[in-house]
Chimera marker file (.cmm) of the C-alpha trace (Angstrom):
<marker_set name="trace">
<marker id="1" x="-10.640" y="-7.272" z="-14.172" r="1" g="1" b="0" radius="0.5"/>
<marker id="2" x="-8.492" y="-8.884" z="-11.517" r="1" g="1" b="0" radius="0.5"/>
<marker id="3" x="-5.560" y="-11.133" z="-12.383" r="1" g="1" b="0" radius="0.5"/>
<marker id="4" x="-3.579" y="-13.390" z="-10.062" r="1" g="1" b="0" radius="0.5"/>
<marker id="5" x="0.072" y="-12.772" z="-9.289" r="1" g="1" b="0" radius="0.5"/>
<marker id="6" x="2.446" y="-14.790" z="-7.123" r="1" g="1" b="0" radius="0.5"/>
<marker id="7" x="5.040" y="-12.815" z="-5.167" r="1" g="1" b="0" radius="0.5"/>
<marker id="8" x="7.656" y="-13.763" z="-2.587" r="1" g="1" b="0" radius="0.5"/>
<marker id="9" x="8.473" y="-11.532" z="0.388" r="1" g="1" b="0" radius="0.5"/>
<marker id="10" x="10.332" y="-11.869" z="3.654" r="1" g="1" b="0" radius="0.5"/>
<marker id="11" x="7.992" y="-13.703" z="6.064" r="1" g="1" b="0" radius="0.5"/>
<marker id="12" x="8.315" y="-11.006" z="8.743" r="1" g="1" b="0" radius="0.5"/>
<marker id="13" x="7.294" y="-8.312" z="6.241" r="1" g="1" b="0" radius="0.5"/>
<marker id="14" x="4.309" y="-10.397" z="5.136" r="1" g="1" b="0" radius="0.5"/>
<marker id="15" x="3.151" y="-10.826" z="8.729" r="1" g="1" b="0" radius="0.5"/>
<marker id="16" x="3.481" y="-7.109" z="9.464" r="1" g="1" b="0" radius="0.5"/>
<marker id="17" x="1.700" y="-6.188" z="6.232" r="1" g="1" b="0" radius="0.5"/>
<marker id="18" x="-1.149" y="-8.614" z="6.976" r="1" g="1" b="0" radius="0.5"/>
<marker id="19" x="-1.546" y="-7.161" z="10.452" r="1" g="1" b="0" radius="0.5"/>
<marker id="20" x="-1.498" y="-3.614" z="9.073" r="1" g="1" b="0" radius="0.5"/>
<marker id="21" x="-4.055" y="-4.443" z="6.379" r="1" g="1" b="0" radius="0.5"/>
<marker id="22" x="-6.314" y="-6.162" z="8.912" r="1" g="1" b="0" radius="0.5"/>
<marker id="23" x="-6.127" y="-3.209" z="11.312" r="1" g="1" b="0" radius="0.5"/>
<marker id="24" x="-7.087" y="-0.863" z="8.471" r="1" g="1" b="0" radius="0.5"/>
<marker id="25" x="-9.894" y="-3.063" z="7.142" r="1" g="1" b="0" radius="0.5"/>
<marker id="26" x="-8.371" y="-3.607" z="3.698" r="1" g="1" b="0" radius="0.5"/>
<marker id="27" x="-7.228" y="-6.788" z="2.032" r="1" g="1" b="0" radius="0.5"/>
<marker id="28" x="-3.528" y="-7.296" z="1.543" r="1" g="1" b="0" radius="0.5"/>
<marker id="29" x="-4.138" y="-7.661" z="-2.200" r="1" g="1" b="0" radius="0.5"/>
<marker id="30" x="-5.905" y="-4.284" z="-2.437" r="1" g="1" b="0" radius="0.5"/>
<marker id="31" x="-3.242" y="-2.605" z="-0.300" r="1" g="1" b="0" radius="0.5"/>
<marker id="32" x="-0.461" y="-3.875" z="-2.570" r="1" g="1" b="0" radius="0.5"/>
<marker id="33" x="-2.502" y="-2.974" z="-5.659" r="1" g="1" b="0" radius="0.5"/>
<marker id="34" x="-2.854" y="0.569" z="-4.316" r="1" g="1" b="0" radius="0.5"/>
<marker id="35" x="0.889" y="0.826" z="-3.647" r="1" g="1" b="0" radius="0.5"/>
<marker id="36" x="1.745" y="-0.519" z="-7.103" r="1" g="1" b="0" radius="0.5"/>
<marker id="37" x="-0.668" y="1.936" z="-8.727" r="1" g="1" b="0" radius="0.5"/>
<marker id="38" x="1.340" y="4.766" z="-7.116" r="1" g="1" b="0" radius="0.5"/>
<marker id="39" x="4.594" y="3.332" z="-8.460" r="1" g="1" b="0" radius="0.5"/>
<marker id="40" x="3.410" y="3.125" z="-12.075" r="1" g="1" b="0" radius="0.5"/>
<marker id="41" x="1.747" y="6.564" z="-12.208" r="1" g="1" b="0" radius="0.5"/>
<marker id="42" x="4.888" y="8.054" z="-13.753" r="1" g="1" b="0" radius="0.5"/>
<marker id="43" x="8.476" y="7.024" z="-14.496" r="1" g="1" b="0" radius="0.5"/>
<marker id="44" x="10.936" y="7.185" z="-11.606" r="1" g="1" b="0" radius="0.5"/>
<marker id="45" x="14.725" y="7.247" z="-11.736" r="1" g="1" b="0" radius="0.5"/>
<marker id="46" x="15.220" y="4.837" z="-8.819" r="1" g="1" b="0" radius="0.5"/>
<marker id="47" x="13.395" y="2.979" z="-6.050" r="1" g="1" b="0" radius="0.5"/>
<marker id="48" x="14.164" y="5.816" z="-3.640" r="1" g="1" b="0" radius="0.5"/>
<marker id="49" x="12.206" y="8.219" z="-5.854" r="1" g="1" b="0" radius="0.5"/>
<marker id="50" x="8.954" y="6.272" z="-5.525" r="1" g="1" b="0" radius="0.5"/>
<marker id="51" x="6.429" y="8.328" z="-3.564" r="1" g="1" b="0" radius="0.5"/>
<marker id="52" x="5.699" y="5.353" z="-1.339" r="1" g="1" b="0" radius="0.5"/>
<marker id="53" x="9.227" y="4.240" z="-0.462" r="1" g="1" b="0" radius="0.5"/>
<marker id="54" x="9.259" y="6.026" z="2.917" r="1" g="1" b="0" radius="0.5"/>
<marker id="55" x="5.767" y="4.744" z="3.725" r="1" g="1" b="0" radius="0.5"/>
<marker id="56" x="6.686" y="1.168" z="2.845" r="1" g="1" b="0" radius="0.5"/>
<marker id="57" x="9.795" y="1.437" z="5.011" r="1" g="1" b="0" radius="0.5"/>
<marker id="58" x="7.662" y="2.656" z="7.928" r="1" g="1" b="0" radius="0.5"/>
<marker id="59" x="5.240" y="-0.251" z="7.543" r="1" g="1" b="0" radius="0.5"/>
<marker id="60" x="8.163" y="-2.672" z="7.444" r="1" g="1" b="0" radius="0.5"/>
<marker id="61" x="9.788" y="-1.104" z="10.495" r="1" g="1" b="0" radius="0.5"/>
<marker id="62" x="6.779" y="-0.062" z="12.563" r="1" g="1" b="0" radius="0.5"/>
<marker id="63" x="3.969" y="2.464" z="12.692" r="1" g="1" b="0" radius="0.5"/>
<marker id="64" x="3.147" y="4.206" z="9.402" r="1" g="1" b="0" radius="0.5"/>
<marker id="65" x="1.847" y="7.752" z="9.423" r="1" g="1" b="0" radius="0.5"/>
<marker id="66" x="-0.024" y="9.614" z="6.723" r="1" g="1" b="0" radius="0.5"/>
<marker id="67" x="0.901" y="13.199" z="5.927" r="1" g="1" b="0" radius="0.5"/>
<marker id="68" x="-2.082" y="14.501" z="4.054" r="1" g="1" b="0" radius="0.5"/>
<marker id="69" x="-5.290" y="16.323" z="4.791" r="1" g="1" b="0" radius="0.5"/>
<marker id="70" x="-7.705" y="13.527" z="3.863" r="1" g="1" b="0" radius="0.5"/>
<marker id="71" x="-9.085" y="11.355" z="6.630" r="1" g="1" b="0" radius="0.5"/>
<marker id="72" x="-8.383" y="7.640" z="6.558" r="1" g="1" b="0" radius="0.5"/>
<marker id="73" x="-12.093" y="7.034" z="6.093" r="1" g="1" b="0" radius="0.5"/>
<marker id="74" x="-12.310" y="9.301" z="3.032" r="1" g="1" b="0" radius="0.5"/>
<marker id="75" x="-9.165" y="7.733" z="1.562" r="1" g="1" b="0" radius="0.5"/>
<marker id="76" x="-10.619" y="4.252" z="1.990" r="1" g="1" b="0" radius="0.5"/>
<marker id="77" x="-13.960" y="5.314" z="0.478" r="1" g="1" b="0" radius="0.5"/>
<marker id="78" x="-12.158" y="6.953" z="-2.453" r="1" g="1" b="0" radius="0.5"/>
<marker id="79" x="-10.023" y="3.867" z="-3.042" r="1" g="1" b="0" radius="0.5"/>
<marker id="80" x="-12.974" y="1.443" z="-3.015" r="1" g="1" b="0" radius="0.5"/>
<marker id="81" x="-15.098" y="3.789" z="-5.142" r="1" g="1" b="0" radius="0.5"/>
<marker id="82" x="-12.362" y="3.679" z="-7.783" r="1" g="1" b="0" radius="0.5"/>
<marker id="83" x="-12.734" y="-0.108" z="-7.949" r="1" g="1" b="0" radius="0.5"/>
<marker id="84" x="-16.408" y="0.047" z="-8.992" r="1" g="1" b="0" radius="0.5"/>
<link id1="1" id2="2" r="1" g="1" b="0" radius="0.2"/>
<link id1="2" id2="3" r="1" g="1" b="0" radius="0.2"/>
<link id1="3" id2="4" r="1" g="1" b="0" radius="0.2"/>
<link id1="4" id2="5" r="1" g="1" b="0" radius="0.2"/>
<link id1="5" id2="6" r="1" g="1" b="0" radius="0.2"/>
<link id1="6" id2="7" r="1" g="1" b="0" radius="0.2"/>
<link id1="7" id2="8" r="1" g="1" b="0" radius="0.2"/>
<link id1="8" id2="9" r="1" g="1" b="0" radius="0.2"/>
<link id1="9" id2="10" r="1" g="1" b="0" radius="0.2"/>
<link id1="10" id2="11" r="1" g="1" b="0" radius="0.2"/>
<link id1="11" id2="12" r="1" g="1" b="0" radius="0.2"/>
<link id1="12" id2="13" r="1" g="1" b="0" radius="0.2"/>
<link id1="13" id2="14" r="1" g="1" b="0" radius="0.2"/>
<link id1="14" id2="15" r="1" g="1" b="0" radius="0.2"/>
<link id1="15" id2="16" r="1" g="1" b="0" radius="0.2"/>
<link id1="16" id2="17" r="1" g="1" b="0" radius="0.2"/>
<link id1="17" id2="18" r="1" g="1" b="0" radius="0.2"/>
<link id1="18" id2="19" r="1" g="1" b="0" radius="0.2"/>
<link id1="19" id2="20" r="1" g="1" b="0" radius="0.2"/>
<link id1="20" id2="21" r="1" g="1" b="0" radius="0.2"/>
<link id1="21" id2="22" r="1" g="1" b="0" radius="0.2"/>
<link id1="22" id2="23" r="1" g="1" b="0" radius="0.2"/>
<link id1="23" id2="24" r="1" g="1" b="0" radius="0.2"/>
<link id1="24" id2="25" r="1" g="1" b="0" radius="0.2"/>
<link id1="25" id2="26" r="1" g="1" b="0" radius="0.2"/>
<link id1="26" id2="27" r="1" g="1" b="0" radius="0.2"/>
<link id1="27" id2="28" r="1" g="1" b="0" radius="0.2"/>
<link id1="28" id2="29" r="1" g="1" b="0" radius="0.2"/>
<link id1="29" id2="30" r="1" g="1" b="0" radius="0.2"/>
<link id1="30" id2="31" r="1" g="1" b="0" radius="0.2"/>
<link id1="31" id2="32" r="1" g="1" b="0" radius="0.2"/>
<link id1="32" id2="33" r="1" g="1" b="0" radius="0.2"/>
<link id1="33" id2="34" r="1" g="1" b="0" radius="0.2"/>
<link id1="34" id2="35" r="1" g="1" b="0" radius="0.2"/>
<link id1="35" id2="36" r="1" g="1" b="0" radius="0.2"/>
<link id1="36" id2="37" r="1" g="1" b="0" radius="0.2"/>
<link id1="37" id2="38" r="1" g="1" b="0" radius="0.2"/>
<link id1="38" id2="39" r="1" g="1" b="0" radius="0.2"/>
<link id1="39" id2="40" r="1" g="1" b="0" radius="0.2"/>
<link id1="40" id2="41" r="1" g="1" b="0" radius="0.2"/>
<link id1="41" id2="42" r="1" g="1" b="0" radius="0.2"/>
<link id1="42" id2="43" r="1" g="1" b="0" radius="0.2"/>
<link id1="43" id2="44" r="1" g="1" b="0" radius="0.2"/>
<link id1="44" id2="45" r="1" g="1" b="0" radius="0.2"/>
<link id1="45" id2="46" r="1" g="1" b="0" radius="0.2"/>
<link id1="46" id2="47" r="1" g="1" b="0" radius="0.2"/>
<link id1="47" id2="48" r="1" g="1" b="0" radius="0.2"/>
<link id1="48" id2="49" r="1" g="1" b="0" radius="0.2"/>
<link id1="49" id2="50" r="1" g="1" b="0" radius="0.2"/>
<link id1="50" id2="51" r="1" g="1" b="0" radius="0.2"/>
<link id1="51" id2="52" r="1" g="1" b="0" radius="0.2"/>
<link id1="52" id2="53" r="1" g="1" b="0" radius="0.2"/>
<link id1="53" id2="54" r="1" g="1" b="0" radius="0.2"/>
<link id1="54" id2="55" r="1" g="1" b="0" radius="0.2"/>
<link id1="55" id2="56" r="1" g="1" b="0" radius="0.2"/>
<link id1="56" id2="57" r="1" g="1" b="0" radius="0.2"/>
<link id1="57" id2="58" r="1" g="1" b="0" radius="0.2"/>
<link id1="58" id2="59" r="1" g="1" b="0" radius="0.2"/>
<link id1="59" id2="60" r="1" g="1" b="0" radius="0.2"/>
<link id1="60" id2="61" r="1" g="1" b="0" radius="0.2"/>
<link id1="61" id2="62" r="1" g="1" b="0" radius="0.2"/>
<link id1="62" id2="63" r="1" g="1" b="0" radius="0.2"/>
<link id1="63" id2="64" r="1" g="1" b="0" radius="0.2"/>
<link id1="64" id2="65" r="1" g="1" b="0" radius="0.2"/>
<link id1="65" id2="66" r="1" g="1" b="0" radius="0.2"/>
<link id1="66" id2="67" r="1" g="1" b="0" radius="0.2"/>
<link id1="67" id2="68" r="1" g="1" b="0" radius="0.2"/>
<link id1="68" id2="69" r="1" g="1" b="0" radius="0.2"/>
<link id1="69" id2="70" r="1" g="1" b="0" radius="0.2"/>
<link id1="70" id2="71" r="1" g="1" b="0" radius="0.2"/>
<link id1="71" id2="72" r="1" g="1" b="0" radius="0.2"/>
<link id1="72" id2="73" r="1" g="1" b="0" radius="0.2"/>
<link id1="73" id2="74" r="1" g="1" b="0" radius="0.2"/>
<link id1="74" id2="75" r="1" g="1" b="0" radius="0.2"/>
<link id1="75" id2="76" r="1" g="1" b="0" radius="0.2"/>
<link id1="76" id2="77" r="1" g="1" b="0" radius="0.2"/>
<link id1="77" id2="78" r="1" g="1" b="0" radius="0.2"/>
<link id1="78" id2="79" r="1" g="1" b="0" radius="0.2"/>
<link id1="79" id2="80" r="1" g="1" b="0" radius="0.2"/>
<link id1="80" id2="81" r="1" g="1" b="0" radius="0.2"/>
<link id1="81" id2="82" r="1" g="1" b="0" radius="0.2"/>
<link id1="82" id2="83" r="1" g="1" b="0" radius="0.2"/>
<link id1="83" id2="84" r="1" g="1" b="0" radius="0.2"/>
</marker_set>
């Protein structure tokens, strides 16, 4: 069940994130939901320990790269399949 949440971010970050989400055919809401799901998987000592902190920094600063063996298509299919 989806719930609404209001967040405030730097406008430049929002614009970059929207562009990134659009280019990767995912809604900004689902992208943020995916990132938050990674954060809450287990307890972390600090923000720097989050498994997505480097990725988020790359999105904020420029091109993000994925360092795994799954294709982007299979990752997207897996993510959307988990929402059913």
